[in-house]
C-alpha positions as MATLAB code, in Angstrom:
seq = 'MFEQTFKNIDDILHKDAGCSSELDYVEQTSWVLFLKYLDDLEKDKKTAAELSGKDYKGIISKEFQWENWAVPKGKDGKLDHHKALAGDDLCDFVNLKLFPYLKKFKTDAASADTIEYKIGEIFTELKNKLQSGFSLREVINLVDELRFRKNEDKHEMSHLYEAKIQNMGNAGRNGGEYYTPRLLIKTIVKAVAPEIGNKIYDGALGSAGFLCEAFEYLKASKKLTTNEMETLQKSTFYGKEKKSLAYIIGTMNMILHGIEAPNIIHTNTLGENITDIQEKDRYDIVLANPPFGGKEHAEVQQNFPIKTGETAFLFLQHFIKILKAGGSAGVVIKNTFLSNTDNASVSLRKLLLESCNLHSVLDLPGGTFTGAGVKTSIESNRNIIND';
ca = [
       0.247    0.224    0.017;
       2.262    2.608    1.100;
       4.762    1.825   -2.027;
       2.381    2.286   -4.443;
       1.399    5.309   -2.848;
       4.187    6.708   -3.468;
       4.786    5.888   -6.880;
       1.469    7.533   -7.220;
       2.607   11.014   -5.279;
       6.020   11.029   -7.504;
       3.924   10.785  -10.519;
       1.749   13.915   -9.499;
       4.817   15.882   -8.239;
       6.302   15.297  -11.172;
       4.347   16.933  -13.506;
       3.932   20.126  -10.769;
       6.043   22.638  -11.797;
       7.500   24.190   -8.500;
       8.780   20.153   -8.255;
      12.091   19.505  -10.147;
      14.427   16.834   -8.808;
      14.199   13.793   -6.637;
      15.139   15.958   -3.831;
      11.531   18.533   -4.354;
       9.807   14.903   -4.037;
      11.202   13.807   -1.042;
      10.478   16.934    0.625;
       7.246   17.494   -0.511;
       6.063   13.980    0.370;
       7.665   14.729    3.734;
       5.952   17.153    5.290;
       2.555   16.232    3.602;
       3.162   12.352    5.401;
       4.643   13.956    8.686;
       1.219   16.011    9.439;
      -0.916   12.302    8.623;
       1.928   10.331   10.721;
       1.227   13.278   13.826;
      -2.622   12.944   13.234;
      -2.181    9.376   13.832;
      -0.319    9.816   16.735;
      -2.149   11.797   18.400;
      -5.334   10.217   18.040;
      -3.107    6.948   20.078;
      -2.218    9.442   22.207;
      -5.946   10.607   22.979;
      -7.174    6.833   23.388;
      -4.226    5.703   25.556;
      -5.322    9.081   28.074;
      -8.961    8.283   28.004;
      -8.217    4.321   28.417;
      -6.320    5.315   31.778;
      -9.384    8.099   32.576;
      -6.953   11.145   31.881;
      -7.882   13.823   29.922;
      -5.506   14.491   27.008;
      -4.755   18.120   25.460;
      -3.996   17.791   21.802;
      -1.007   19.483   19.934;
      -2.414   21.031   17.127;
      -5.676   23.218   17.516;
      -8.686   22.451   16.294;
      -8.379   24.438   12.916;
      -5.075   22.776   12.073;
      -5.909   19.445   12.493;
      -5.464   17.189    9.710;
      -9.369   15.982    9.734;
     -10.333   19.920    9.221;
      -8.180   21.077    6.480;
      -6.564   18.854    5.136;
      -9.789   16.021    4.672;
     -12.973   17.287    6.249;
     -15.773   14.154    5.823;
     -19.214   13.882    5.575;
     -21.415   11.621    7.710;
     -20.863    8.736    5.164;
     -16.913    9.025    5.882;
     -15.855   10.031    2.196;
     -14.493   13.664    1.445;
     -17.012   16.520    1.693;
     -16.261   17.941   -1.730;
     -17.446   21.038   -0.396;
     -15.516   21.806    2.586;
     -12.428   20.283    1.075;
     -10.016   23.034   -0.303;
      -8.529   23.195   -3.541;
      -6.912   25.251   -6.137;
      -5.646   28.702   -5.104;
      -8.095   27.917   -1.724;
      -5.454   25.574   -0.556;
      -2.034   26.556   -1.737;
      -3.444   30.185    0.168;
      -4.181   28.374    3.231;
      -1.202   26.349    3.606;
       1.089   28.849    2.725;
      -0.517   31.751    4.508;
      -2.244   30.442    7.499;
      -0.912   26.532    8.330;
       3.053   26.933    8.072;
       2.855   30.319    9.851;
       1.215   28.335   12.469;
       3.752   25.526   12.622;
       6.582   27.882   12.583;
       5.290   29.325   16.122;
       5.792   26.118   17.668;
       9.566   26.410   18.010;
       9.060   30.281   20.126;
       6.353   29.061   22.077;
       7.494   25.450   23.110;
       8.081   24.868   26.489;
      12.106   23.403   25.610;
      13.993   22.447   22.728;
      13.520   18.925   23.507;
       9.824   18.504   22.883;
       7.997   17.163   20.120;
       6.283   20.573   19.569;
       9.978   22.291   19.644;
      10.803   20.033   16.753;
       7.327   20.608   14.758;
       8.362   24.314   14.593;
      11.831   23.875   13.496;
      11.021   21.204   10.433;
       8.189   23.878    9.111;
      10.461   26.983    9.927;
      13.175   25.325    7.455;
      10.581   23.857    4.785;
       8.200   25.068    2.696;
       5.613   23.925    0.063;
       6.622   24.035   -3.408;
       3.931   23.066   -5.007;
       2.235   25.682   -7.549;
      -0.753   23.826   -8.189;
      -3.389   23.724   -5.473;
      -4.871   20.664   -7.163;
      -1.929   18.812   -6.861;
      -1.518   19.318   -3.608;
      -5.292   17.896   -3.310;
      -4.215   14.942   -5.239;
      -1.562   14.404   -2.726;
      -3.476   15.135    0.317;
      -6.079   12.405   -0.500;
      -3.104    9.747   -1.398;
      -1.761   10.582    1.914;
      -5.278   10.264    3.886;
      -5.395    6.904    2.787;
      -2.371    6.145    4.785;
      -2.590    4.162    8.280;
       0.113    4.668   10.887;
      -1.872    2.947   13.852;
      -0.159   -0.442   13.990;
       3.377   -1.514   14.276;
       3.934   -3.324   11.135;
       2.302   -0.340    9.602;
       4.778    1.960   10.960;
       7.906   -0.355   10.020;
       6.516   -0.734    6.329;
       6.144    3.005    6.336;
       9.701    3.882    7.419;
      11.488    1.291    5.177;
       9.738    2.983    2.243;
      10.769    5.956    3.211;
      14.420    5.405    3.848;
      14.229    4.150    0.003;
      12.915    7.720   -1.060;
      15.748    9.110    1.273;
      18.301    6.736   -0.790;
      16.953    7.911   -4.323;
      17.362   11.634   -2.453;
      20.779   10.934   -1.629;
      21.611    9.637   -5.283;
      20.295   12.615   -6.793;
      22.114   14.933   -4.479;
      25.612   14.046   -6.155;
      27.780   17.068   -4.423;
      30.456   17.121   -1.854;
      30.782   13.000   -1.298;
      26.881   13.251    0.385;
      25.459    9.630   -0.470;
      23.371    7.926    2.510;
      24.404    4.841    3.405;
      22.962    1.599    2.227;
      20.775    0.167    4.718;
      22.315   -3.390    4.964;
      25.807   -1.399    5.855;
      24.410    0.435    8.737;
      22.731   -2.571    9.945;
      25.722   -4.513    9.607;
      27.814   -1.789   11.629;
      25.304   -1.403   14.687;
      25.490   -4.614   15.065;
      29.275   -5.305   14.910;
      29.688   -2.052   18.071;
      26.503   -3.598   19.550;
      25.339   -0.390   21.846;
      23.079   -1.241   25.209;
      20.565    0.275   26.747;
      21.698    3.281   29.069;
      24.432    3.871   26.122;
      24.678    7.412   24.702;
      24.673    7.439   20.813;
      26.063   10.203   18.711;
      26.438   10.737   14.764;
      27.912   14.389   14.206;
      27.635   14.184   10.319;
      23.665   13.127   10.727;
      22.455   13.424    7.485;
      18.778   11.336    7.086;
      19.385    9.913   10.313;
      19.894    6.141    9.398;
      22.462    4.844   12.042;
      20.746    6.949   15.075;
      17.210    5.276   13.390;
      18.711    1.892   13.046;
      20.107    2.238   16.424;
      17.008    2.534   18.019;
      15.420   -0.246   15.831;
      18.074   -2.485   16.990;
      17.478   -1.837   20.949;
      14.282   -2.028   20.774;
      14.172   -5.626   19.511;
      17.180   -6.303   21.826;
      15.108   -7.206   25.001;
      11.231   -6.351   26.033;
      11.786   -2.956   27.496;
      10.748   -1.251   30.596;
       8.471    2.116   30.447;
      11.863    3.601   31.825;
      13.939    1.885   29.009;
      11.594    3.289   26.190;
      11.573    6.549   27.988;
      16.012    6.349   28.332;
      15.410    5.586   24.684;
      13.030    8.717   23.690;
      14.892   11.013   25.577;
      18.328   10.459   26.407;
      19.755    8.017   23.752;
      20.175    9.379   20.569;
      21.955   12.606   19.389;
      23.398   14.274   16.278;
      24.387   17.401   14.248;
      23.766   18.268   10.802;
      25.206   21.187    8.820;
      22.811   20.890    6.120;
      19.135   22.596    6.033;
      17.608   19.550    3.996;
      19.086   16.359    5.867;
      19.012   17.691    8.893;
      15.060   18.552    8.161;
      14.881   15.248    6.568;
      16.770   13.346    9.487;
      14.745   14.471   12.381;
      11.415   13.680   10.115;
      12.411   10.398    9.736;
      13.559    9.766   13.342;
      10.304   11.245   14.271;
       8.512    8.592   11.798;
      10.588    5.492   13.356;
       9.184    6.896   16.716;
      11.842    9.070   18.272;
       9.208   11.858   19.183;
      11.785   14.821   19.765;
      14.900   13.862   18.386;
      18.504   15.342   20.439;
      19.733   17.066   17.108;
      21.578   19.980   16.451;
      21.592   22.203   12.789;
      24.874   22.992   13.067;
      28.501   22.918   11.601;
      29.852   20.162   13.932;
      33.286   21.444   12.415;
      32.668   24.418   13.599;
      33.718   23.290   16.996;
      36.802   23.243   18.528;
      38.045   20.058   19.933;
      40.261   21.106   22.510;
      37.162   22.440   24.007;
      35.439   18.998   24.702;
      34.847   17.971   27.911;
      34.016   14.620   29.806;
      30.606   15.351   30.131;
      30.067   16.060   26.314;
      31.224   12.859   25.379;
      29.244   10.026   24.328;
      29.586    5.983   24.677;
      28.910    4.812   21.290;
      30.151    6.669   17.834;
      28.481    5.880   14.297;
      29.009    8.188   11.325;
      29.296    8.408    7.607;
      30.987   11.401    7.620;
      31.044   13.196    4.222;
      34.011   12.959    1.936;
      35.305   15.231   -0.818;
      34.497   18.477    0.672;
      36.854   20.888    1.894;
      37.269   23.257    4.824;
      38.285   26.111    5.438;
      41.526   27.644    7.240;
      39.816   28.854   10.128;
      37.661   25.784   10.657;
      40.886   23.903   10.066;
      42.185   25.204   13.194;
      39.886   23.611   15.226;
      41.904   20.361   14.738;
      45.836   19.823   15.956;
      45.955   17.485   12.031;
      45.386   20.253    9.999;
      43.618   19.216    6.581;
      40.743   20.122    4.244;
      39.218   16.421    3.867;
      36.219   16.793    5.719;
      36.301   13.068    6.426;
      39.659   13.411    8.018;
      38.748   16.346   10.557;
      35.370   14.216   11.331;
      37.788   11.196   12.573;
      39.691   13.311   14.719;
      36.132   15.383   16.186;
      34.975   11.433   16.828;
      37.910   10.152   18.138;
      37.578   13.047   20.564;
      34.098   13.304   21.581;
      34.507    8.990   22.426;
      34.374    8.145   25.914;
      37.310    6.254   27.275;
      35.915    2.625   26.771;
      33.099    3.420   23.894;
      32.858    2.244   20.897;
      32.848    3.429   17.850;
      31.813    2.150   13.666;
      32.725    5.063   11.325;
      32.676    4.804    7.510;
      35.971    6.351    5.695;
      37.767    7.032    2.355;
      40.010    3.996    1.583;
      42.542    5.984    0.440;
      43.084    6.858    4.447;
      44.707    3.172    4.510;
      47.784    4.284    2.172;
      48.115    7.901    1.551;
      51.433    9.428    2.075;
      50.548   13.157    2.937;
      50.943   14.184    6.622;
      47.508   14.100    7.296;
      46.741   10.500    6.494;
      49.841    9.419    8.552;
      49.349   11.121   11.647;
      45.787   10.204   11.790;
      46.598    6.926   10.934;
      49.128    6.889   13.927;
      46.628    8.841   16.130;
      43.765    5.506   15.456;
      47.006    3.286   16.585;
      48.067    5.407   19.546;
      44.750    6.523   21.382;
      42.228    3.978   19.747;
      41.772    0.456   20.425;
      41.352   -0.189   16.512;
      39.218   -3.447   16.462;
      38.908   -3.524   12.579;
      39.355   -2.265    8.983;
      36.752   -3.412    6.581;
      37.327   -2.713    2.914;
      33.989   -2.209    1.067;
      34.182   -2.768   -2.381;
      33.877   -0.327   -5.205;
      29.987    0.499   -6.213;
      28.915    0.025   -1.898;
      27.832    3.930   -2.730;
      25.895    3.886   -5.636;
      27.204    6.812   -7.483;
      29.923    7.741   -5.504;
      32.717    6.495   -7.620;
      35.393    5.823   -4.171;
      35.958    2.839   -2.237;
      35.439    2.911    1.150;
      36.128    1.407    4.425;
      35.393    0.895    8.057;
      36.573    1.734   10.782;
      35.706    0.046   14.020;
      37.828    0.641   17.602;
      37.328    1.627   20.905;
      38.733    4.779   22.030;
      41.545    4.567   25.260;
      42.582    7.622   25.247;
      40.384   11.468   25.677;
      42.907   13.371   26.226;
];
């Protein structure tokens, strides 16, 4: 059901003048999908509250609830075409009322670790690109047919959403930014073997594939208590992402996987001087595929003892410094790192061997990252020295 719906939505977006690439298809599908998911989430919370004899105050006010603006229905349960907005009326409502309303959540939220704040962040960064309100009406009607109330539905949807994100990554080929294959992520997470209570970090978040897979791994590791599930929700997963679209997609991806208020920050990780990292800033687990092939300016390079313009080499220094003593990491790196004779490569290899307990290097075949044109390796290690 999800797969065919996504294909039908792509067909509609392809015909709209405001959407010109796979990146646009993912972005525009995402915000509509997210609001439908949020509506189902609210219904689940309301039902749970009623069963326990409690009141539930919804996040979204009545005018902006899915069933009121997106798909008003008659007594027969079918779309009421007299009330349902379309054409310019729908675009005006979304652009001039809905998005401004949702943006305000960021400033009105009690704190940054709430789903309200994340909603505000998402709609501060996104905009509706569909120029035709009739195309938007078709997309909304298709998304309304989807259900997120059962775990198997959520699992199927998140799996297919990941496939769309992969297509987006392959369409946006610049600066070495490729979305990590799901099977490779699963393998790395399984090898690193995080446990409940670990703080898990990805400083090159992208679409949050590593954190989402670590969440799935930990959920399946044992029958979780209420406290353990709360730990997973609030104090396990952390990340940073520089690019706006990747940050928003990563945030939504985590929420769609069931992490309601992701602890991720929109920032340039490499802008932080690693000498300022203290023990309280460190993590038990690092999982990442940093962008390779990109270049950082001299002022950013000053934040690192080993000077290099190669972003992946700067990230590797960051990850080593931010990993707790005894912590574990699985990081993707360019294969040439193993053989290059430049000063930065030699110094980094020495750092890995002397300050970390390097466990293994997995040499990946060419083509693992579709279209990347470079070979990669996985560094797996445990930190033994931080300072």
